[in-house]
VOVEX-687080 format. One record per residue: residue number from 0; residue in one letter; x, y, z of N, C-alpha, C in turn. Coordinates in pm, whole numbers. Example, Ala and Ser with C-alpha at 12.3 -4.5 7.8 and 13.67 -1.06 7.14 Angstrom:
BEGIN
0 / A / 1319 / -569 / 780 / 1230 / -450 / 780 / 1320 / -330 / 780 $
1 / S / 1285 / -225 / 708 / 1367 / -106 / 714 / 1290 / 3 / 787 $
***
This chain:
BEGIN
0 / M / -449 / -1955 / -334 / -447 / -1915 / -474 / -480 / -2034 / -563 $
1 / G / -574 / -2016 / -656 / -611 / -2124 / -746 / -515 / -2134 / -862 $
2 / S / -544 / -2230 / -952 / -455 / -2252 / -1066 / -481 / -2153 / -1179 $
3 / L / -597 / -2089 / -1178 / -629 / -1995 / -1284 / -554 / -1864 / -1265 $
4 / P / -510 / -1800 / -1373 / -451 / -1666 / -1360 / -556 / -1569 / -1307 $
5 / I / -512 / -1473 / -1227 / -604 / -1378 / -1164 / -593 / -1241 / -1230 $
6 / A / -707 / -1182 / -1259 / -714 / -1043 / -1305 / -782 / -962 / -1195 $
7 / A / -724 / -849 / -1159 / -780 / -763 / -1055 / -831 / -635 / -1117 $
8 / I / -959 / -604 / -1092 / -1015 / -476 / -1134 / -1037 / -393 / -1009 $
9 / M / -974 / -275 / -1004 / -979 / -188 / -888 / -1061 / -65 / -921 $
10 / Y / -1145 / -22 / -827 / -1236 / 90 / -851 / -1223 / 195 / -741 $
11 / D / -1221 / 321 / -783 / -1260 / 427 / -693 / -1411 / 407 / -672 $
12 / F / -1475 / 481 / -584 / -1619 / 459 / -563 / -1702 / 583 / -596 $
13 / D / -1676 / 694 / -525 / -1753 / 816 / -550 / -1733 / 864 / -693 $
14 / R / -1842 / 883 / -765 / -1843 / 933 / -903 / -1776 / 835 / -1001 $
15 / T / -1747 / 716 / -951 / -1697 / 608 / -1036 / -1799 / 496 / -1045 $
16 / L / -1845 / 449 / -930 / -1952 / 349 / -925 / -2085 / 412 / -884 $
17 / C / -2078 / 518 / -801 / -2200 / 590 / -762 / -2194 / 733 / -816 $
18 / T / -2308 / 802 / -816 / -2323 / 924 / -894 / -2266 / 1050 / -830 $
19 / K / -2239 / 1048 / -698 / -2181 / 1164 / -631 / -2111 / 1119 / -504 $
20 / D / -2061 / 1212 / -423 / -1995 / 1174 / -299 / -2094 / 1101 / -209 $
21 / M / -2051 / 989 / -154 / -2145 / 902 / -82 / -2204 / 966 / 42 $
22 / Q / -2136 / 1064 / 102 / -2192 / 1133 / 219 / -2313 / 1218 / 182 $
23 / D / -2323 / 1253 / 54 / -2429 / 1344 / 9 / -2567 / 1279 / 9 $
24 / Y / -2573 / 1147 / -2 / -2703 / 1080 / -14 / -2783 / 1085 / 117 $
25 / S / -2718 / 1052 / 228 / -2791 / 1040 / 355 / -2722 / 1109 / 472 $
26 / F / -2588 / 1099 / 480 / -2521 / 1149 / 600 / -2537 / 1299 / 617 $
27 / I / -2503 / 1376 / 517 / -2512 / 1522 / 529 / -2656 / 1568 / 551 $
28 / P / -2755 / 1516 / 477 / -2894 / 1553 / 507 / -2935 / 1520 / 650 $
29 / S / -2880 / 1410 / 708 / -2917 / 1372 / 845 / -2870 / 1476 / 946 $
30 / L / -2773 / 1559 / 908 / -2723 / 1666 / 995 / -2804 / 1794 / 981 $
31 / G / -2896 / 1795 / 887 / -2971 / 1916 / 859 / -2888 / 2019 / 785 $
32 / M / -2789 / 1973 / 710 / -2699 / 2061 / 635 / -2714 / 2036 / 486 $
33 / T / -2669 / 2131 / 406 / -2661 / 2112 / 262 / -2523 / 2057 / 228 $
34 / E / -2513 / 1999 / 111 / -2384 / 1947 / 66 / -2279 / 2058 / 61 $
35 / S / -2318 / 2175 / 10 / -2223 / 2285 / -4 / -2174 / 2334 / 132 $
36 / E / -2263 / 2337 / 232 / -2223 / 2380 / 367 / -2119 / 2284 / 426 $
37 / F / -2145 / 2156 / 415 / -2054 / 2058 / 473 / -1918 / 2062 / 405 $
38 / W / -1918 / 2056 / 272 / -1791 / 2048 / 200 / -1715 / 2180 / 204 $
39 / H / -1786 / 2292 / 212 / -1716 / 2421 / 226 / -1640 / 2424 / 358 $
40 / F / -1704 / 2379 / 467 / -1636 / 2374 / 595 / -1514 / 2283 / 588 $
41 / S / -1534 / 2163 / 533 / -1426 / 2065 / 527 / -1308 / 2115 / 445 $
42 / N / -1337 / 2167 / 326 / -1229 / 2214 / 237 / -1159 / 2337 / 293 $
43 / S / -1236 / 2427 / 355 / -1176 / 2548 / 414 / -1085 / 2510 / 531 $
44 / L / -1130 / 2413 / 611 / -1049 / 2366 / 723 / -917 / 2308 / 674 $
45 / A / -924 / 2229 / 569 / -802 / 2167 / 515 / -703 / 2273 / 468 $
46 / Q / -754 / 2376 / 400 / -666 / 2481 / 351 / -609 / 2565 / 465 $
47 / K / -695 / 2601 / 560 / -652 / 2686 / 671 / -546 / 2618 / 757 $
48 / E / -567 / 2489 / 785 / -479 / 2416 / 876 / -371 / 2336 / 804 $
49 / H / -362 / 2353 / 669 / -266 / 2274 / 590 / -283 / 2126 / 624 $
50 / M / -406 / 2080 / 610 / -447 / 1949 / 660 / -481 / 1856 / 544 $
51 / D / -455 / 1730 / 562 / -499 / 1630 / 464 / -650 / 1646 / 445 $
52 / S / -694 / 1661 / 320 / -836 / 1689 / 294 / -928 / 1575 / 336 $
53 / I / -876 / 1452 / 334 / -958 / 1338 / 375 / -975 / 1338 / 526 $
54 / L / -867 / 1366 / 600 / -878 / 1377 / 745 / -969 / 1493 / 783 $
55 / A / -969 / 1597 / 702 / -1055 / 1714 / 731 / -1202 / 1676 / 720 $
56 / Y / -1240 / 1599 / 618 / -1382 / 1565 / 608 / -1422 / 1465 / 716 $
57 / M / -1329 / 1377 / 755 / -1361 / 1283 / 863 / -1377 / 1358 / 996 $
58 / Y / -1293 / 1458 / 1017 / -1308 / 1543 / 1136 / -1443 / 1614 / 1133 $
59 / A / -1481 / 1665 / 1017 / -1609 / 1735 / 1003 / -1726 / 1642 / 1037 $
60 / M / -1716 / 1516 / 995 / -1822 / 1420 / 1028 / -1835 / 1402 / 1179 $
61 / V / -1720 / 1390 / 1248 / -1722 / 1374 / 1393 / -1772 / 1501 / 1461 $
62 / K / -1721 / 1616 / 1417 / -1756 / 1744 / 1480 / -1905 / 1774 / 1470 $
63 / F / -1959 / 1767 / 1348 / -2099 / 1804 / 1330 / -2193 / 1704 / 1398 $
64 / S / -2154 / 1577 / 1399 / -2236 / 1479 / 1468 / -2240 / 1510 / 1618 $
65 / K / -2125 / 1546 / 1674 / -2119 / 1580 / 1817 / -2193 / 1710 / 1845 $
66 / D / -2172 / 1812 / 1760 / -2237 / 1941 / 1781 / -2389 / 1929 / 1780 $
67 / K / -2440 / 1841 / 1695 / -2584 / 1826 / 1681 / -2641 / 1712 / 1765 $
68 / D / -2553 / 1655 / 1848 / -2593 / 1547 / 1939 / -2656 / 1430 / 1863 $
69 / I / -2592 / 1394 / 1752 / -2636 / 1280 / 1670 / -2525 / 1175 / 1675 $
70 / P / -2546 / 1062 / 1740 / -2440 / 960 / 1750 / -2388 / 918 / 1612 $
71 / L / -2257 / 910 / 1601 / -2194 / 866 / 1477 / -2166 / 717 / 1489 $
72 / L / -2270 / 638 / 1466 / -2263 / 494 / 1487 / -2228 / 420 / 1359 $
73 / R / -2149 / 314 / 1375 / -2108 / 236 / 1258 / -2228 / 178 / 1184 $
74 / E / -2321 / 117 / 1258 / -2436 / 55 / 1192 / -2523 / 158 / 1121 $
75 / K / -2522 / 280 / 1173 / -2598 / 387 / 1108 / -2536 / 423 / 973 $
76 / L / -2403 / 431 / 969 / -2334 / 462 / 844 / -2354 / 349 / 743 $
77 / V / -2343 / 224 / 791 / -2364 / 110 / 702 / -2504 / 115 / 642 $
78 / N / -2602 / 145 / 724 / -2741 / 152 / 677 / -2760 / 259 / 571 $
79 / M / -2680 / 366 / 578 / -2689 / 474 / 481 / -2645 / 429 / 341 $
80 / G / -2570 / 320 / 337 / -2526 / 268 / 207 / -2642 / 224 / 119 $
81 / K / -2756 / 194 / 180 / -2872 / 150 / 103 / -2924 / 259 / 9 $
82 / N / -2894 / 385 / 41 / -2945 / 497 / -37 / -2848 / 546 / -144 $
83 / V / -2733 / 481 / -154 / -2634 / 521 / -255 / -2684 / 482 / -395 $
84 / E / -2680 / 578 / -485 / -2730 / 557 / -622 / -2615 / 516 / -714 $
85 / L / -2628 / 399 / -772 / -2523 / 345 / -859 / -2548 / 381 / -1004 $
86 / F / -2442 / 386 / -1082 / -2456 / 413 / -1226 / -2525 / 296 / -1296 $
87 / D / -2579 / 325 / -1413 / -2648 / 223 / -1492 / -2556 / 103 / -1518 $
88 / G / -2607 / -16 / -1489 / -2535 / -138 / -1521 / -2444 / -190 / -1412 $
89 / V / -2420 / -109 / -1307 / -2326 / -150 / -1203 / -2371 / -279 / -1132 $
90 / E / -2499 / -290 / -1104 / -2547 / -406 / -1027 / -2528 / -538 / -1103 $
91 / T / -2531 / -535 / -1235 / -2514 / -658 / -1313 / -2371 / -674 / -1365 $
92 / W / -2289 / -574 / -1348 / -2153 / -569 / -1402 / -2065 / -683 / -1353 $
93 / F / -2064 / -706 / -1224 / -1965 / -795 / -1164 / -1983 / -940 / -1210 $
94 / K / -2104 / -990 / -1205 / -2128 / -1127 / -1251 / -2098 / -1141 / -1400 $
95 / R / -2135 / -1039 / -1477 / -2112 / -1044 / -1621 / -1962 / -1049 / -1651 $
96 / I / -1884 / -967 / -1584 / -1740 / -965 / -1607 / -1675 / -1091 / -1552 $
97 / N / -1722 / -1138 / -1437 / -1669 / -1264 / -1381 / -1692 / -1380 / -1477 $
98 / D / -1813 / -1389 / -1531 / -1847 / -1498 / -1623 / -1764 / -1488 / -1751 $
99 / F / -1742 / -1367 / -1798 / -1661 / -1348 / -1918 / -1518 / -1393 / -1892 $
100 / G / -1462 / -1352 / -1778 / -1327 / -1393 / -1743 / -1315 / -1543 / -1728 $
101 / S / -1416 / -1604 / -1666 / -1416 / -1750 / -1649 / -1412 / -1820 / -1783 $
102 / G / -1483 / -1765 / -1882 / -1483 / -1823 / -2016 / -1347 / -1815 / -2083 $
103 / L / -1264 / -1724 / -2038 / -1128 / -1709 / -2091 / -1027 / -1791 / -2011 $
104 / G / -1075 / -1858 / -1905 / -984 / -1932 / -1818 / -915 / -1844 / -1717 $
105 / M / -982 / -1735 / -1677 / -925 / -1642 / -1579 / -1020 / -1626 / -1460 $
106 / Q / -963 / -1593 / -1346 / -1041 / -1560 / -1227 / -1036 / -1409 / -1209 $
107 / V / -1151 / -1342 / -1215 / -1156 / -1197 / -1201 / -1193 / -1162 / -1057 $
108 / E / -1115 / -1072 / -998 / -1143 / -1023 / -863 / -1165 / -872 / -868 $
109 / H / -1250 / -822 / -780 / -1284 / -680 / -776 / -1246 / -622 / -641 $
110 / Y / -1190 / -501 / -643 / -1147 / -433 / -522 / -1190 / -287 / -526 $
111 / V / -1220 / -230 / -410 / -1243 / -86 / -397 / -1121 / -23 / -334 $
112 / I / -1075 / 88 / -393 / -971 / 172 / -333 / -1028 / 314 / -334 $
113 / S / -1087 / 356 / -222 / -1167 / 478 / -220 / -1132 / 568 / -103 $
114 / S / -1144 / 699 / -126 / -1131 / 797 / -18 / -1264 / 820 / 52 $
115 / G / -1367 / 746 / 12 / -1495 / 751 / 79 / -1496 / 663 / 203 $
116 / M / -1615 / 642 / 260 / -1628 / 569 / 385 / -1652 / 421 / 363 $
117 / K / -1568 / 338 / 424 / -1584 / 193 / 413 / -1719 / 148 / 468 $
118 / E / -1760 / 208 / 579 / -1886 / 170 / 641 / -2003 / 188 / 545 $
119 / I / -2007 / 302 / 475 / -2116 / 329 / 381 / -2110 / 231 / 263 $
120 / I / -1991 / 206 / 212 / -1975 / 113 / 100 / -2025 / -26 / 140 $
121 / E / -1998 / -66 / 263 / -2041 / -199 / 309 / -2193 / -213 / 310 $
122 / G / -2264 / -102 / 314 / -2410 / -107 / 314 / -2474 / -100 / 177 $
123 / T / -2393 / -88 / 71 / -2448 / -79 / -63 / -2487 / -217 / -116 $
124 / K / -2562 / -218 / -224 / -2611 / -342 / -284 / -2498 / -429 / -339 $
125 / I / -2383 / -368 / -365 / -2276 / -440 / -434 / -2158 / -474 / -343 $
126 / S / -2171 / -451 / -213 / -2055 / -468 / -124 / -2000 / -610 / -125 $
127 / D / -2087 / -708 / -148 / -2041 / -847 / -145 / -1970 / -889 / -273 $
128 / Q / -1958 / -798 / -368 / -1890 / -829 / -494 / -1739 / -807 / -487 $
129 / F / -1693 / -745 / -378 / -1552 / -708 / -368 / -1474 / -804 / -278 $
130 / K / -1356 / -841 / -324 / -1270 / -926 / -240 / -1222 / -847 / -119 $
131 / S / -1189 / -719 / -140 / -1151 / -631 / -30 / -1199 / -490 / -60 $
132 / I / -1236 / -419 / 46 / -1274 / -278 / 35 / -1171 / -197 / 113 $
133 / F / -1088 / -121 / 43 / -992 / -32 / 107 / -1050 / 109 / 102 $
134 / A / -1087 / 162 / 217 / -1149 / 294 / 222 / -1131 / 351 / 362 $
135 / C / -1172 / 475 / 381 / -1161 / 540 / 511 / -1255 / 474 / 611 $
136 / E / -1212 / 471 / 737 / -1291 / 403 / 839 / -1264 / 466 / 975 $
137 / F / -1366 / 470 / 1060 / -1351 / 526 / 1193 / -1316 / 420 / 1297 $
138 / L / -1248 / 463 / 1403 / -1235 / 387 / 1525 / -1351 / 429 / 1615 $
139 / Y / -1414 / 332 / 1682 / -1533 / 361 / 1762 / -1505 / 339 / 1910 $
140 / D / -1564 / 423 / 1995 / -1544 / 409 / 2139 / -1638 / 303 / 2197 $
141 / E / -1635 / 288 / 2329 / -1714 / 184 / 2394 / -1865 / 204 / 2378 $
142 / S / -1905 / 328 / 2344 / -2047 / 355 / 2321 / -2086 / 337 / 2175 $
143 / G / -1986 / 305 / 2091 / -2014 / 284 / 1948 / -2003 / 409 / 1865 $
144 / N / -1955 / 520 / 1923 / -1942 / 645 / 1849 / -1807 / 653 / 1777 $
145 / G / -1810 / 699 / 1652 / -1687 / 720 / 1578 / -1610 / 836 / 1638 $
146 / I / -1483 / 813 / 1674 / -1405 / 916 / 1744 / -1273 / 951 / 1676 $
147 / W / -1226 / 864 / 1587 / -1090 / 886 / 1533 / -1077 / 811 / 1401 $
148 / P / -1001 / 866 / 1305 / -979 / 793 / 1179 / -897 / 667 / 1202 $
149 / K / -955 / 554 / 1171 / -885 / 426 / 1181 / -802 / 401 / 1056 $
150 / T / -858 / 439 / 944 / -788 / 429 / 815 / -818 / 554 / 735 $
151 / D / -714 / 612 / 676 / -728 / 731 / 591 / -672 / 697 / 454 $
152 / V / -757 / 695 / 354 / -713 / 663 / 217 / -715 / 793 / 137 $
153 / N / -599 / 858 / 129 / -595 / 982 / 50 / -545 / 954 / -91 $
154 / Y / -534 / 1059 / -169 / -514 / 1041 / -313 / -381 / 976 / -348 $
155 / T / -277 / 1003 / -271 / -146 / 945 / -304 / -123 / 811 / -236 $
156 / N / -175 / 793 / -113 / -149 / 663 / -49 / -239 / 553 / -103 $
157 / K / -326 / 587 / -197 / -404 / 482 / -264 / -312 / 378 / -328 $
158 / T / -193 / 422 / -370 / -104 / 330 / -441 / -57 / 214 / -353 $
159 / Q / -51 / 234 / -219 / -7 / 124 / -132 / -102 / 5 / -143 $
160 / F / -231 / 35 / -170 / -329 / -73 / -176 / -317 / -151 / -307 $
161 / V / -267 / -84 / -411 / -236 / -155 / -534 / -126 / -256 / -508 $
162 / Y / -23 / -215 / -433 / 85 / -307 / -396 / 32 / -422 / -310 $
163 / R / -61 / -393 / -221 / -118 / -499 / -137 / -188 / -604 / -223 $
164 / I / -263 / -559 / -322 / -332 / -651 / -412 / -229 / -729 / -493 $
165 / N / -128 / -662 / -540 / -21 / -724 / -618 / 45 / -839 / -540 $
166 / K / 70 / -817 / -412 / 140 / -917 / -330 / 45 / -1010 / -256 $
167 / G / -84 / -977 / -255 / -179 / -1059 / -181 / -176 / -1032 / -32 $
168 / V / -128 / -914 / 9 / -122 / -876 / 151 / -237 / -778 / 176 $
169 / L / -354 / -830 / 207 / -475 / -747 / 212 / -504 / -691 / 351 $
170 / D / -435 / -739 / 453 / -453 / -687 / 588 / -378 / -555 / 602 $
171 / V / -451 / -444 / 623 / -387 / -312 / 627 / -292 / -297 / 745 $
172 / A / -302 / -386 / 845 / -212 / -380 / 960 / -82 / -456 / 934 $
173 / N / -75 / -528 / 823 / 42 / -609 / 792 / 135 / -533 / 698 $
174 / D / 224 / -454 / 756 / 321 / -380 / 676 / 448 / -460 / 652 $
175 / N / 476 / -556 / 739 / 599 / -635 / 724 / 600 / -711 / 593 $
176 / D / 493 / -785 / 565 / 487 / -861 / 441 / 474 / -770 / 320 $
177 / L / 406 / -656 / 338 / 392 / -561 / 227 / 528 / -510 / 181 $
178 / N / 616 / -482 / 276 / 746 / -423 / 244 / 856 / -526 / 220 $
179 / R / 823 / -654 / 239 / 923 / -758 / 218 / 948 / -777 / 69 $
180 / S / 1074 / -794 / 33 / 1110 / -817 / -107 / 1051 / -949 / -155 $
181 / M / 998 / -948 / -277 / 933 / -1066 / -330 / 959 / -1074 / -481 $
182 / P / 1004 / -1188 / -532 / 1026 / -1201 / -677 / 896 / -1175 / -753 $
183 / D / 907 / -1113 / -869 / 788 / -1078 / -946 / 701 / -1198 / -979 $
184 / D / 766 / -1313 / -1007 / 689 / -1429 / -1049 / 617 / -1499 / -933 $
185 / S / 638 / -1451 / -811 / 569 / -1510 / -697 / 458 / -1419 / -644 $
186 / K / 441 / -1304 / -707 / 337 / -1211 / -663 / 200 / -1259 / -710 $
187 / R / 99 / -1240 / -625 / -32 / -1302 / -648 / -100 / -1250 / -774 $
188 / V / -98 / -1117 / -794 / -159 / -1058 / -913 / -56 / -969 / -981 $
189 / P / 0 / -1010 / -1095 / 98 / -926 / -1163 / 34 / -794 / -1208 $
190 / F / 114 / -689 / -1213 / 62 / -558 / -1254 / -3 / -562 / -1392 $
191 / C / 51 / -646 / -1480 / -4 / -654 / -1616 / -143 / -716 / -1618 $
192 / N / -188 / -770 / -1507 / -323 / -826 / -1496 / -414 / -738 / -1411 $
193 / M / -383 / -607 / -1408 / -460 / -513 / -1327 / -527 / -407 / -1414 $
194 / I / -647 / -369 / -1374 / -719 / -257 / -1436 / -763 / -164 / -1324 $
195 / Y / -736 / -34 / -1338 / -783 / 64 / -1239 / -886 / 154 / -1306 $
196 / I / -1003 / 167 / -1243 / -1111 / 251 / -1295 / -1141 / 361 / -1194 $
197 / G / -1127 / 486 / -1236 / -1152 / 601 / -1149 / -1215 / 714 / -1227 $
198 / D / -1239 / 825 / -1156 / -1313 / 933 / -1222 / -1234 / 1060 / -1246 $
199 / G / -1109 / 1068 / -1202 / -1041 / 1194 / -1229 / -909 / 1211 / -1161 $
200 / L / -877 / 1338 / -1127 / -743 / 1374 / -1080 / -704 / 1300 / -953 $
201 / S / -798 / 1272 / -866 / -764 / 1203 / -741 / -713 / 1061 / -766 $
202 / D / -739 / 1009 / -885 / -698 / 872 / -917 / -571 / 867 / -1002 $
203 / V / -516 / 983 / -1034 / -400 / 988 / -1123 / -281 / 908 / -1070 $
204 / P / -247 / 914 / -939 / -131 / 833 / -894 / -147 / 685 / -926 $
205 / C / -266 / 629 / -905 / -289 / 488 / -937 / -288 / 465 / -1088 $
206 / M / -345 / 559 / -1162 / -347 / 546 / -1307 / -206 / 548 / -1365 $
207 / K / -123 / 640 / -1316 / 16 / 647 / -1362 / 92 / 521 / -1324 $
208 / M / 60 / 467 / -1208 / 124 / 343 / -1162 / 92 / 230 / -1258 $
209 / M / -33 / 223 / -1304 / -72 / 120 / -1400 / 9 / 133 / -1529 $
210 / K / 21 / 254 / -1580 / 96 / 275 / -1704 / 243 / 240 / -1686 $
211 / A / 298 / 271 / -1569 / 440 / 246 / -1545 / 473 / 97 / -1536 $
212 / Y / 378 / 17 / -1485 / 405 / -124 / -1457 / 330 / -220 / -1549 $
213 / G / 269 / -168 / -1654 / 209 / -258 / -1752 / 63 / -291 / -1731 $
214 / G / -2 / -223 / -1636 / -146 / -242 / -1616 / -226 / -149 / -1704 $
215 / Y / -354 / -135 / -1676 / -444 / -55 / -1759 / -526 / 39 / -1670 $
216 / S / -555 / 158 / -1722 / -633 / 255 / -1645 / -743 / 314 / -1732 $
217 / I / -858 / 335 / -1669 / -974 / 388 / -1738 / -1036 / 499 / -1652 $
218 / A / -1058 / 616 / -1712 / -1128 / 724 / -1644 / -1273 / 726 / -1691 $
219 / V / -1366 / 728 / -1596 / -1508 / 734 / -1631 / -1561 / 873 / -1594 $
220 / Y / -1667 / 915 / -1661 / -1721 / 1049 / -1637 / -1872 / 1050 / -1657 $
221 / Q / -1937 / 1149 / -1594 / -2080 / 1171 / -1616 / -2100 / 1270 / -1730 $
222 / E / -2024 / 1377 / -1726 / -2026 / 1476 / -1834 / -1882 / 1502 / -1877 $
223 / K / -1856 / 1481 / -2003 / -1720 / 1497 / -2052 / -1678 / 1644 / -2047 $
224 / D / -1558 / 1670 / -1996 / -1507 / 1807 / -1991 / -1359 / 1806 / -2023 $
225 / S / -1299 / 1924 / -2018 / -1158 / 1938 / -2056 / -1065 / 1859 / -1965 $
226 / K / -1103 / 1841 / -1837 / -1018 / 1767 / -1745 / -1004 / 1621 / -1788 $
227 / V / -1116 / 1563 / -1831 / -1114 / 1424 / -1875 / -1030 / 1412 / -2002 $
228 / D / -1053 / 1502 / -2098 / -974 / 1500 / -2221 / -826 / 1516 / -2193 $
229 / D / -794 / 1602 / -2096 / -654 / 1629 / -2063 / -585 / 1504 / -2008 $
230 / L / -658 / 1425 / -1930 / -601 / 1301 / -1878 / -556 / 1210 / -1992 $
231 / L / -638 / 1204 / -2096 / -605 / 1118 / -2210 / -494 / 1180 / -2295 $
232 / K / -504 / 1310 / -2321 / -404 / 1377 / -2404 / -264 / 1370 / -2342 $
233 / R / -258 / 1382 / -2211 / -130 / 1378 / -2141 / -87 / 1234 / -2107 $
234 / R / -164 / 1138 / -2155 / -133 / 996 / -2137 / -122 / 958 / -1990 $
235 / R / -209 / 1019 / -1910 / -215 / 984 / -1769 / -315 / 871 / -1747 $
236 / V / -391 / 839 / -1852 / -489 / 733 / -1847 / -493 / 668 / -1985 $
237 / D / -531 / 541 / -1991 / -533 / 471 / -2119 / -661 / 495 / -2199 $
238 / Y / -776 / 502 / -2127 / -905 / 515 / -2195 / -996 / 604 / -2112 $
239 / I / -1092 / 670 / -2180 / -1196 / 746 / -2110 / -1332 / 703 / -2166 $
240 / Y / -1429 / 685 / -2075 / -1564 / 642 / -2115 / -1668 / 702 / -2021 $
241 / P / -1791 / 717 / -2068 / -1900 / 751 / -1977 / -1914 / 641 / -1871 $
242 / A / -1962 / 678 / -1754 / -1977 / 581 / -1645 / -2102 / 496 / -1669 $
243 / D / -2097 / 418 / -1775 / -2208 / 332 / -1817 / -2158 / 188 / -1815 $
244 / Y / -2207 / 111 / -1719 / -2157 / -25 / -1697 / -2247 / -130 / -1761 $
245 / R / -2341 / -86 / -1845 / -2431 / -181 / -1908 / -2358 / -262 / -2016 $
246 / E / -2414 / -377 / -2047 / -2354 / -464 / -2148 / -2346 / -393 / -2282 $
247 / N / -2232 / -409 / -2349 / -2204 / -352 / -2481 / -2181 / -201 / -2477 $
248 / S / -2168 / -142 / -2358 / -2124 / -3 / -2352 / -1975 / 1 / -2389 $
249 / G / -1923 / 120 / -2413 / -1781 / 132 / -2446 / -1693 / 77 / -2335 $
250 / L / -1730 / 104 / -2210 / -1654 / 55 / -2096 / -1658 / -98 / -2090 $
251 / D / -1775 / -154 / -2108 / -1792 / -300 / -2104 / -1707 / -368 / -2212 $
252 / I / -1712 / -316 / -2332 / -1639 / -376 / -2444 / -1488 / -368 / -2422 $
253 / T / -1440 / -251 / -2376 / -1296 / -234 / -2358 / -1242 / -321 / -2245 $
254 / V / -1313 / -329 / -2132 / -1267 / -414 / -2023 / -1261 / -560 / -2069 $
255 / K / -1358 / -604 / -2146 / -1355 / -741 / -2197 / -1238 / -762 / -2293 $
256 / N / -1209 / -662 / -2375 / -1094 / -673 / -2466 / -963 / -680 / -2389 $
257 / I / -952 / -602 / -2281 / -832 / -607 / -2198 / -817 / -746 / -2135 $
258 / L / -927 / -801 / -2087 / -922 / -936 / -2029 / -880 / -1039 / -2133 $
259 / R / -927 / -1022 / -2257 / -884 / -1112 / -2366 / -733 / -1104 / -2384 $
260 / K / -681 / -982 / -2384 / -537 / -962 / -2402 / -460 / -1027 / -2287 $
261 / M / -507 / -1008 / -2164 / -442 / -1069 / -2049 / -438 / -1221 / -2063 $
262 / S / -550 / -1277 / -2106 / -559 / -1423 / -2121 / -462 / -1474 / -2225 $
263 / I / -453 / -1405 / -2338 / -362 / -1445 / -2446 / -217 / -1435 / -2399 $
264 / C / -183 / -1324 / -2331 / -45 / -1306 / -2283 / -8 / -1416 / -2184 $
265 / D / -103 / -1454 / -2100 / -76 / -1560 / -2003 / -52 / -1693 / -2074 $
266 / K / -133 / -1722 / -2176 / -115 / -1846 / -2252 / 20 / -1849 / -2322 $
267 / L / 60 / -1736 / -2383 / 188 / -1730 / -2453 / 304 / -1746 / -2356 $
268 / Y / 291 / -1686 / -2239 / 396 / -1700 / -2137 / 412 / -1846 / -2096 $
269 / N / 301 / -1913 / -2075 / 305 / -2054 / -2033 / 362 / -2143 / -2143 $
270 / E / 329 / -2112 / -2269 / 383 / -2190 / -2380 / 535 / -2176 / -2385 $
271 / N / 583 / -2053 / -2369 / 727 / -2028 / -2368 / 795 / -2099 / -2252 $
272 / F / 733 / -2089 / -2134 / 789 / -2152 / -2014 / 798 / -2304 / -2030 $
273 / N / 692 / -2363 / -2085 / 689 / -2509 / -2101 / 793 / -2556 / -2204 $
274 / Q / 812 / -2477 / -2310 / 914 / -2514 / -2409 / 1054 / -2511 / -2349 $
275 / I / 1081 / -2407 / -2272 / 1213 / -2395 / -2208 / 1234 / -2511 / -2109 $
276 / K / 1128 / -2541 / -2033 / 1136 / -2651 / -1936 / 1163 / -2784 / -2005 $
277 / E / 1098 / -2805 / -2121 / 1116 / -2930 / -2194 / 1258 / -2944 / -2244 $
278 / I / 1315 / -2834 / -2294 / 1453 / -2836 / -2345 / 1550 / -2867 / -2232 $
279 / I / 1528 / -2804 / -2116 / 1618 / -2826 / -2001 / 1612 / -2972 / -1956 $
280 / N / 1490 / -3027 / -1950 / 1472 / -3165 / -1904 / 1531 / -3270 / -1999 $
281 / N / 1537 / -3231 / -2127 / 1593 / -3324 / -2225 / 1745 / -3310 / -2236 $
***
């Protein structure tokens, strides 16, 4: 950990950084299926079997790949990330925000917390911008075929990854340190230095967590509808903006203003701490 205060920006991926579900760009077409056919099967299976919807779509990926005799290879999924379409401004967003934070005396880190596929995200143009990518992932057999969910990131367990970022415990296999009691002032990224950006109801648990612990949440959208308005009206999110990451967009301006506030709060805290320390020493 460096001497600079750290700000963490966490993102959902599908319909937050990219324009639709990431499987829709290449994976589903490679099966010779339509998006509606694949997702109808997955969603119907989840309802029929009272199944976690994320595990249901991962099962569907394995099933259809096997049925059609198409190997479900990790490198193949990673390669599909090249076809993911990002929203306007996303490719230049990270450096711009990092540079802005640096000018405030802060270190900005970016994280993905997504119910999409980690392998596909790793193949996108922006994968190297993230300190960690928390997303669904397959376990592969000796032939390289995906056979079992290695990691399942569903809508409610997304919050565990916020805690991991908070404590600096980024290894998903390390539950001991994650659950160990830790004083607030020793945590790597305080909640008040966190921003969560997502696209809707699936992100509400993380958004509510931000509001409860002093962080910030932003819902982005392609077309504004009543669901987005309802998130704001019910105070389940702090701000709503179009998914436009270009400079001087509403999202860009607000994130920079939040970073300014974080920087000022950190400076005031340090001034108070130093004054108290001086009094004690004298």
